[in-house]
C-alpha positions in Angstrom: 97.9 124.0 204.6 101.0 124.7 206.6 103.0 128.0 206.2 105.8 125.9 204.6 103.5 124.2 202.2 101.9 127.5 201.3 105.2 129.2 200.5 106.2 126.2 198.3 102.9 126.5 196.4 103.4 130.3 196.1 107.0 129.8 194.8 105.8 127.3 192.2 103.3 129.9 190.9 106.2 132.3 190.3 108.5 129.7 188.8 106.2 127.9 186.4 105.6 130.9 184.1 109.4 131.2 183.8 109.6 127.9 181.9 108.8 130.0 178.8 109.8 133.5 180.1 112.7 134.3 182.4 112.7 137.6 184.3 115.5 139.7 185.7 115.1 140.2 189.5 115.7 143.7 190.8 116.1 143.8 194.6 114.5 147.1 195.8 115.7 148.1 199.3 115.5 151.2 201.5 119.1 152.1 200.5 119.0 150.9 196.9 115.5 151.7 195.6 116.5 151.5 191.9 114.3 154.4 191.0 111.3 153.5 193.2 110.0 156.2 195.5 107.1 157.1 197.8 104.7 159.5 196.2 101.2 161.0 196.9 101.6 160.2 200.6 99.0 162.2 202.5 98.7 163.0 206.2 96.8 159.8 207.3 98.9 157.2 205.4 102.4 155.8 205.1 104.4 153.5 202.9 107.8 151.9 203.6 109.9 148.8 203.0 110.1 146.8 206.2 110.4 143.3 207.7 106.9 143.1 209.1 105.4 140.6 206.6 108.1 139.1 204.3 106.9 137.2 201.2 110.3 135.6 200.8 113.7 137.0 202.0 113.3 139.5 204.8 111.0 142.2 203.7 108.1 143.6 201.6 106.5 146.9 200.9 104.1 148.0 203.6 101.1 150.4 203.3 99.1 151.7 206.3 96.3 154.2 206.6 94.4 155.6 209.7 91.8 158.0 208.4 91.4 161.1 210.5 90.4 163.4 207.7 88.5 162.2 204.6 90.7 161.9 201.6 93.9 161.9 203.5 94.3 158.1 203.5 96.5 157.7 200.4 100.0 156.5 199.7 101.8 155.2 196.6 105.1 153.7 195.7 106.2 154.4 192.1 108.9 153.8 189.6 109.1 156.2 186.6 111.7 155.1 184.1 111.0 158.0 181.7 113.5 160.8 182.6 114.0 162.9 179.4 111.6 165.9 179.1 111.8 165.8 175.3 112.4 162.2 174.0 111.1 158.8 174.9 113.8 156.9 176.9 112.5 153.4 176.2 110.7 153.2 172.9 110.0 149.5 173.3 108.0 150.1 176.5 104.6 150.5 174.9 101.2 149.1 175.8 101.2 146.6 172.9 104.4 145.1 174.2 103.3 144.4 177.7 103.4 140.6 177.9 103.4 139.9 181.6 102.0 141.9 184.5 101.7 140.4 188.0 102.2 141.2 191.7 101.7 139.8 195.2 99.5 141.5 197.8 98.5 141.0 201.4 95.7 142.5 203.4 96.0 142.3 207.2 92.7 141.3 208.9 93.2 144.1 211.4 92.1 146.5 208.6 88.8 148.1 209.3 88.2 149.7 205.9 85.6 148.1 203.5 86.3 144.4 202.9 86.9 144.7 199.1 89.9 147.1 199.4 93.4 145.8 198.5 96.4 147.5 196.9 96.0 148.8 193.4 98.4 148.7 190.4 98.7 151.6 188.0 100.5 151.8 184.6 101.6 155.4 183.9 101.0 156.1 180.2 101.6 158.8 177.6 99.7 158.9 174.3 100.6 161.3 171.6 97.5 160.6 169.6 99.5 159.4 166.7 100.7 162.9 166.0 104.2 163.3 167.6 104.5 166.9 166.4 101.1 168.0 167.7 100.9 168.4 171.5 97.3 169.4 171.5 96.0 165.8 171.5 98.6 164.4 173.9 97.3 162.6 177.0 99.0 161.3 180.2 97.4 159.3 182.9 97.0 155.9 184.6 95.6 152.5 183.6 94.4 151.3 187.0 93.9 147.7 188.2 91.7 147.3 191.3 90.6 144.0 192.8 86.9 145.0 193.1 86.6 145.2 189.3 88.2 141.8 188.9 86.1 139.6 191.1 88.0 140.2 194.4 85.3 140.9 197.0 86.0 140.4 199.8 89.8 140.7 199.6 91.5 137.6 201.2 93.1 138.5 204.5 96.2 137.2 206.3 97.8 135.4 203.4 99.8 136.4 200.4 97.9 136.5 197.1 99.7 136.4 193.7 97.6 137.9 190.9 98.5 137.6 187.2 96.6 140.7 186.0 97.7 140.9 182.3 94.2 139.9 181.1 92.3 141.7 183.9 90.2 144.9 183.8 91.7 148.3 184.1 90.1 151.7 184.3 91.6 155.0 183.3 92.4 158.3 185.0 93.5 161.1 182.6 95.6 164.0 184.0 93.6 167.2 183.7 90.4 165.4 182.8 89.7 162.8 185.5 88.2 159.4 185.6 87.0 157.5 182.5 84.1 155.5 184.0 84.7 152.2 182.2 85.6 149.5 184.7 85.3 146.3 182.6 87.9 146.8 179.8 91.1 144.8 179.6 94.4 146.3 178.3 93.8 144.5 175.0 90.3 146.1 174.8 91.7 149.6 175.5 94.1 149.0 172.6 91.7 147.5 170.1 88.0 148.4 170.8 88.0 151.9 172.1 85.7 151.4 175.1 85.3 155.1 175.7 85.0 158.0 173.3 86.9 160.1 175.8 90.2 158.5 175.0 91.7 156.4 172.3 94.8 154.4 173.3 96.8 152.1 171.0 99.4 149.5 170.9 101.9 152.4 170.6 100.8 154.2 173.8 104.0 154.7 175.8 104.2 153.2 179.3 106.4 155.5 181.4 106.3 153.8 184.8 104.5 151.6 187.3 102.8 152.5 190.5 101.3 150.5 193.4 99.3 152.1 196.2 96.3 152.4 198.5 93.5 155.0 199.0 92.2 157.6 198.9 88.7 157.8 200.3 88.8 154.3 201.8 88.1 155.4 205.3 88.9 153.8 208.7 92.2 151.8 208.7 94.2 149.6 206.3 97.3 147.6 206.7 98.7 145.6 203.8 101.8 144.7 201.8 103.0 144.4 198.2 105.9 142.4 196.7 107.1 140.6 193.6 105.9 143.3 191.1 106.6 142.0 187.6 106.3 143.8 184.3 107.5 142.4 181.0 107.9 144.1 177.6 109.3 140.9 176.0 112.1 138.5 176.7 114.8 141.1 176.7 113.0 143.5 179.0 111.3 141.5 181.8 111.7 142.8 185.4 110.5 141.4 188.7 110.9 143.9 191.6 111.5 142.2 194.9 111.1 144.5 197.9 113.6 143.6 200.6 114.6 145.1 203.9 118.2 143.9 203.4 120.7 146.7 204.3 124.2 145.6 203.3 125.8 148.2 205.5 124.2 146.6 208.5 125.5 143.1 207.7 122.6 141.7 205.8 123.6 138.7 203.6 121.5 138.9 200.4 122.7 135.4 199.4 119.8 133.9 201.4 117.1 135.7 199.5 114.8 133.4 197.5 115.1 135.4 194.3 118.8 135.8 194.4 120.7 134.8 191.3 117.6 134.2 189.3 116.0 131.0 190.6 114.1 130.6 187.3 117.2 129.5 185.4 
């Protein structure tokens, strides 16, 4: 399949779901990050928006590691929309309302880390245990998607992959507690079947943000990319984050970007 044919096929994968659900595109660039920021970047890793491997338009989000010290190969890019320290800013953004969740990823074949590694997606959550006035049972943490727990081994190299992960498996990391070792539970199962006695999430568990990243503990080197991160909490709150290297102050014309002006309409 030629590069042109591949991009057409990939574009159709993005467009077809929009027949029933239209998203709002948000162009995330180095000078207009719209709340996204690099976090947890350790000494042997980096993350940045650049033009090295565009999906569409002129950029994507690059991750790179070169492990010199074990555990220092980690970098994340994150958007936390919860800002208030005392009240929930988006009461509709709860686990039970997540209707669409997808992203595109790319692993460069130059990577020398284990063949199953690819970028992870994390939903940042807060659960009040059903007792808003009692902080003692509150929990914050991450619902984490990794390819290895969803049949991706080895990870495809040198081509963009679009994964719809809404029905995939997620594991949990709880702040202050650590990993909940259940790797075969979907979001719906975490809501309804309580896969672990260590935590009980519900449809009303708040989602505070979204995170994509690589590492730690992968070892050796990794080069890869992420783009087209989509999360929907319903028709009125459906965002696709398109990472572009477009810098308006340097004369970039955003009118040529594939997602510009909502191609799904």
